[in-house]
C-alpha positions in Angstrom: -10.0 -17.7 30.8 -10.4 -21.3 30.0 -10.3 -21.4 26.2 -10.9 -24.2 23.7 -9.4 -23.9 20.2 -11.0 -26.4 17.9 -9.5 -27.7 14.7 -9.4 -31.3 13.5 -5.7 -31.1 12.3 -2.9 -29.7 14.5 0.4 -29.4 12.6 3.3 -27.0 11.9 2.3 -26.3 8.3 -0.8 -24.8 6.7 -2.2 -21.3 7.1 -4.9 -22.2 9.6 -2.5 -24.4 11.5 0.0 -21.7 11.9 -2.7 -19.2 13.0 -3.8 -21.8 15.6 -0.3 -22.3 17.0 0.4 -18.6 17.2 -2.8 -17.9 18.9 -2.5 -20.8 21.4 1.0 -19.6 22.3 -0.2 -15.9 22.6 -3.1 -16.9 24.9 -0.9 -19.1 27.0 1.7 -16.4 27.4 -1.1 -14.1 28.7 -1.9 -16.6 31.4 -5.0 -18.2 30.0 -5.7 -22.0 30.2 -5.6 -23.1 26.6 -6.8 -26.4 25.2 -6.5 -27.4 21.5 -9.3 -29.9 20.6 -8.2 -31.9 17.6 -8.1 -35.4 16.0 -4.3 -35.5 15.9 -1.5 -33.2 16.9 2.2 -32.5 16.8 4.3 -30.8 19.5 2.5 -28.1 21.5 3.2 -24.5 20.5 3.7 -23.6 24.2 4.5 -25.7 27.3 1.3 -24.7 29.0 -0.9 -25.7 26.0 -2.6 -29.0 26.3 -4.5 -31.2 23.9 -7.8 -33.0 23.9 -7.8 -35.7 21.2 -11.1 -36.8 19.8 -10.7 -39.7 17.4 -13.8 -41.7 16.4 -14.0 -44.5 13.8 -14.4 -43.3 10.2 -13.6 -44.8 6.8 -13.7 -41.7 4.6 -12.6 -38.1 4.8 -16.2 -37.0 4.9 -16.8 -39.5 7.7 -13.8 -38.2 9.7 -15.1 -34.7 9.4 -18.6 -35.6 10.6 -17.5 -37.9 13.5 -15.0 -35.2 14.7 -17.7 -32.5 14.6 -20.1 -34.7 16.6 -17.4 -35.6 19.1 -16.6 -31.9 19.6 -20.3 -31.3 20.2 -20.4 -33.9 23.0 -17.1 -32.7 24.5 -17.9 -29.0 24.8 -21.4 -29.8 26.2 -19.8 -31.5 29.2 -16.7 -29.3 29.6 -16.9 -25.8 31.3 -15.0 -23.6 28.9 -15.3 -19.8 29.1 -15.1 -19.6 25.3 -14.9 -22.1 22.5 -13.3 -20.9 19.2 -13.8 -23.0 16.1 -11.2 -22.9 13.3 -12.5 -25.6 11.0 -15.5 -27.7 10.0 -17.4 -28.0 13.4 -20.4 -26.2 14.8 -20.2 -26.3 18.6 -18.5 -23.0 19.5 -19.1 -19.4 20.5 -16.8 -17.9 17.9 -16.0 -19.3 14.4 -13.2 -18.2 12.1 -13.7 -18.7 8.4 -10.1 -18.6 7.5 -10.8 -20.4 4.2 -13.7 -18.1 3.4 -17.2 -19.4 2.4 -16.9 -22.9 1.2 -19.5 -22.4 -1.5 -17.5 -19.5 -3.0 -14.4 -21.7 -3.1 -16.4 -24.4 -4.9 -17.8 -21.9 -7.4 -14.5 -20.1 -8.2 -11.6 -22.5 -7.7 -12.4 -26.1 -6.9 -12.6 -27.3 -10.5 -9.1 -25.9 -11.2 -7.7 -28.2 -8.5 -9.1 -31.4 -9.9 -7.3 -33.9 -12.1 -9.3 -35.7 -14.9 -10.1 -38.8 -12.9 -11.2 -36.6 -9.9 -13.6 -34.8 -12.2 -15.1 -38.1 -13.2 -15.6 -38.9 -9.6 -17.1 -35.5 -9.1 -14.3 -34.2 -6.9 -15.4 -35.7 -3.6 -19.0 -34.4 -4.0 -20.2 -35.9 -0.7 -17.5 -34.4 1.3 -18.1 -31.0 -0.3 -21.8 -31.1 0.5 -21.1 -32.1 4.0 -18.7 -29.2 4.4 -21.4 -26.8 3.3 -23.9 -28.2 5.8 -21.4 -27.9 8.7 -20.4 -24.4 7.7 -24.0 -23.1 7.6 -24.6 -24.6 11.1 -21.4 -23.1 12.4 -22.0 -19.6 11.1 -25.7 -19.4 12.1 -25.1 -20.7 15.6 -22.0 -18.8 16.6 -22.2 -15.6 18.6 -19.5 -14.1 16.5 -17.7 -14.8 13.2 -14.1 -13.8 12.5 -13.0 -13.4 8.9 -9.7 -12.2 7.4 -10.8 -9.8 4.7 -13.7 -7.5 3.8 -14.3 -9.6 0.7 -15.2 -12.6 3.0 -17.3 -10.5 5.3 -19.4 -9.3 2.4 -19.8 -12.9 1.2 -20.8 -14.1 4.7 -23.4 -11.4 5.1 -24.9 -12.2 1.7 -24.9 -16.0 1.9 -26.0 -16.4 5.5 -27.9 -13.1 6.2 -25.6 -12.4 9.2 -25.6 -8.8 10.4 -22.2 -7.0 10.0 -21.9 -6.3 13.7 -21.5 -10.1 14.3 -18.5 -10.3 12.0 -15.0 -9.1 12.8 -12.5 -8.5 10.1 -9.0 -9.4 11.4 -6.4 -9.5 8.5 -3.8 -12.2 8.8 -0.4 -11.3 10.2 3.1 -12.0 9.3 6.3 -12.9 11.3 8.4 -9.9 10.5 11.5 -11.4 12.0 11.3 -14.5 9.8 10.2 -12.8 6.6 12.5 -9.8 5.9 14.9 -8.6 3.1 17.9 -11.0 3.0 20.0 -10.3 -0.1 22.8 -12.7 0.8 20.4 -15.7 1.2 18.5 -14.8 -1.9 21.7 -14.6 -3.9 22.7 -18.2 -2.8 19.4 -19.6 -4.1 19.6 -17.7 -7.3 23.0 -19.1 -8.0 21.7 -22.6 -7.2 19.0 -22.1 -9.8 21.5 -20.8 -12.4 20.2 -17.2 -12.2 22.7 -14.4 -12.4 22.5 -10.8 -11.2 21.3 -9.8 -14.7 18.1 -11.9 -14.3 14.8 -10.5 -13.0 13.3 -13.3 -10.9 9.6 -13.7 -10.6 8.4 -16.0 -7.8 5.2 -18.1 -7.8 4.8 -19.9 -4.4 1.7 -21.9 -3.4 0.1 -25.2 -2.8 -2.4 -26.1 -5.4 -1.1 -24.6 -8.7 -4.5 -24.7 -10.4 -6.3 -22.7 -7.7 -3.4 -20.3 -7.4 -3.2 -19.6 -11.1 0.1 -21.0 -12.3 -1.4 -21.7 -15.7 -2.1 -18.0 -16.0 1.5 -17.1 -15.0 3.0 -19.4 -17.6 0.7 -18.0 -20.3 1.8 -14.5 -19.4 5.4 -15.5 -19.2 5.4 -16.6 -22.8 4.6 -13.0 -23.7 6.8 -11.4 -21.1 10.0 -12.9 -22.5 9.8 -10.7 -25.6 10.1 -7.3 -23.8 11.9 -8.8 -20.8 14.2 -11.7 -22.1 16.2 -11.7 -18.9 13.1 -12.6 -16.8 13.1 -15.9 -15.0 10.3 -17.8 -13.2 10.7 -19.7 -9.9 7.9 -22.1 -9.1 7.7 -23.3 -5.5 5.0 -25.4 -3.8 3.3 -28.7 -3.6 1.0 -30.0 -6.3 0.4 -33.7 -7.3 -0.4 -32.5 -10.8 2.9 -30.5 -11.2 3.9 -32.5 -14.3 0.9 -31.0 -16.2 2.2 -27.5 -15.6 5.7 -28.5 -16.6 4.3 -29.8 -19.9 2.5 -26.4 -20.3 5.8 -24.6 -19.9 7.4 -26.8 -22.5 4.5 -26.4 -24.9 4.8 -22.6 -24.5 8.5 -22.7 -25.1 9.4 -21.1 -21.8 10.9 -24.1 -20.0 14.4 -22.8 -20.2 13.4 -19.7 -18.2 11.4 -21.6 -15.5 12.6 -23.6 -12.5 10.2 -26.0 -10.8 11.5 -26.5 -7.3 8.6 -28.4 -5.7 7.7 -28.1 -2.1 10.2 -26.5 0.2 10.4 -25.5 3.8 12.5 -22.3 3.2 9.9 -20.0 1.9 11.8 -17.0 3.3 14.8 -17.9 1.2 12.5 -18.1 -1.9 11.2 -14.6 -1.3 14.7 -13.3 -0.8 15.7 -14.7 -4.2 12.8 -12.9 -6.0 12.4 -9.4 -7.5 8.6 -9.8 -7.8 5.9 -12.2 -6.4 3.0 -13.2 -8.6 -0.2 -14.9 -7.4 -3.1 -14.6 -9.9 -5.3 -16.7 -7.6 -8.8 -17.8 -8.5 -9.9 -17.6 -4.9 -8.0 -16.9 -1.7 -9.8 -15.4 1.4 -6.4 -14.0 2.4 -3.3 -15.5 0.9 -0.6 -15.5 3.6 2.1 -15.5 1.0 1.0 -12.0 0.0 2.1 -10.6 3.4 5.2 -12.8 3.5 6.4 -11.5 0.2 5.7 -7.9 1.2 7.6 -8.4 4.5 10.6 -9.7 2.4 10.5 -6.4 0.5 9.0 -8.1 -2.6 6.2 -6.3 -4.5 3.1 -8.5 -5.2 0.9 -8.9 -8.3 -2.3 -10.6 -7.4 -6.0 -10.8 -8.3 -9.0 -9.1 -6.6 -10.1 -12.6 -5.7 -7.4 -12.6 -3.0 -8.7 -10.9 0.2 -5.2 -9.7 1.0 -5.3 -7.5 -2.2 -7.3 -5.1 -0.1 -4.1 -4.0 1.6 -2.2 -3.2 -1.7 -2.2 0.2 -3.4 -1.7 -0.6 -7.1 1.5 0.9 -8.4 3.0 1.3 -5.0 3.5 -2.1 -3.2 2.2 -4.1 -6.1 -0.8 -4.5 -8.5 -4.3 -5.9 -8.1 -5.8 -7.3 -11.3 -9.6 -7.9 -11.7 -10.9 -11.4 -12.2 -10.9 -13.0 -14.7 -7.3 -12.2 -15.4 -6.1 -12.3 -19.0 -2.6 -13.2 -20.0 -2.2 -9.8 -21.6 -3.1 -7.9 -18.5 -0.9 -10.1 -16.3 2.0 -9.6 -18.8 1.6 -5.8 -18.7 1.7 -5.8 -14.9 4.9 -8.0 -14.9 6.6 -5.7 -17.4 5.8 -2.7 -15.3 7.0 -4.2 -12.0 10.2 -5.5 -13.5 11.3 -2.0 -14.2 14.7 -1.7 -12.4 14.4 2.1 -12.0 11.5 1.8 -9.5 12.5 -1.5 -7.9 14.1 0.0 -4.7 11.2 2.3 -3.9 8.6 -0.4 -4.4 10.6 -2.8 -2.3 10.8 -0.4 0.6 7.0 0.4 0.3 6.3 -3.4 0.4 8.2 -3.8 3.7 6.5 -0.7 5.2 3.1 -2.1 4.4 3.9 -5.5 6.0 5.1 -3.8 9.1 1.6 -2.6 9.8 0.3 -6.2 9.8 2.5 -8.1 12.2 1.5 -11.5 13.6 1.4 -10.0 17.1 -1.2 -7.5 16.0 -3.4 -10.2 14.5 -3.1 -12.3 17.7 -4.0 -9.4 19.9 -7.1 -8.5 17.9 -8.2 -12.2 17.9 -7.7 -12.5 21.7 -9.7 -9.3 22.2 -12.7 -10.8 20.4 -12.5 -14.0 22.5 -12.4 -11.9 25.7 -15.4 -9.9 24.7 -17.5 -13.0 23.8 -16.4 -14.7 27.0 -17.5 -11.7 29.0 -20.9 -11.6 27.3 -21.3 -15.3 27.8 -20.5 -15.0 31.5 -22.9 -12.1 32.0 -25.7 -14.0 30.3 -25.2 -17.1 32.6 -24.7 -15.1 35.8 
């Protein structure tokens, strides 16, 4: 097949970007002609993958989004692809993947928590948000098929856009099981660098966008956790331009001595290896990749039912799923339970077994199968 994969940004980091690279390489390995249509790009994920760069003039982020979508429309109209797969905010494709879930749901549940005071005064880029909603509606209603990564998002799409369930495929995200695996030696090195000893129980929070991911909730719960678990320590990893606000919260709560803020890092696998438990009380995540990464590293996960990946977890076995909105007390109770050393080994092994059922290869094969089916139907209709 001749396949176009469409996303404005091609890079080596980011959940959608990693999915794009894995899928492009998988399809190229299978012998398909793969083209990534983008506004800018880094190195190709496979020697046979080529790029089409569409870069029109634009002064704002909203303008870049719109001009790219219009350029994609013109490009696919004049280029004979067998199937066009959209991964971002465009509407000219046969299949669309809502890797970020429904944008309206994100705005309702999590956007406000990501904004700094001056951004709230400027209404958080309201024009860009409205434009994203318009493009998403066009994309979903025009596509022959929609791919989502959780049942939570499928139900949301059906309700918001009146799309029948048979047009929506649920393909959970996958994880690189070779990269993310139990690695006690590497974990011990990072623990020592942070000043943590073998007597400490290390809880990891890892994510970009602390407000959306719920770091404020973790800090509130940690203040209560230190009474029954004084040896608990919190490792905070990830990018956030408002990180200083959360550091002030830790100081105000009196937990700063038990918390290490490491900022953004490229060694996520080492961070999981250093942890006894991963916590992500997110306000909204269609499917947080970090959930599977932690499980693959043998680290149980505590998360919210606003995380689509929570559908994989059996509470009490590989982790715990807490209903939204999460209280500090409920989160503290779950942390106390999962820092019980007597059950740590069994839960770690269960976490790894669960992740092994969701490899990145399995995700790519399922995605490629949908593309092949849609290309076949498209070919039959034009024959």
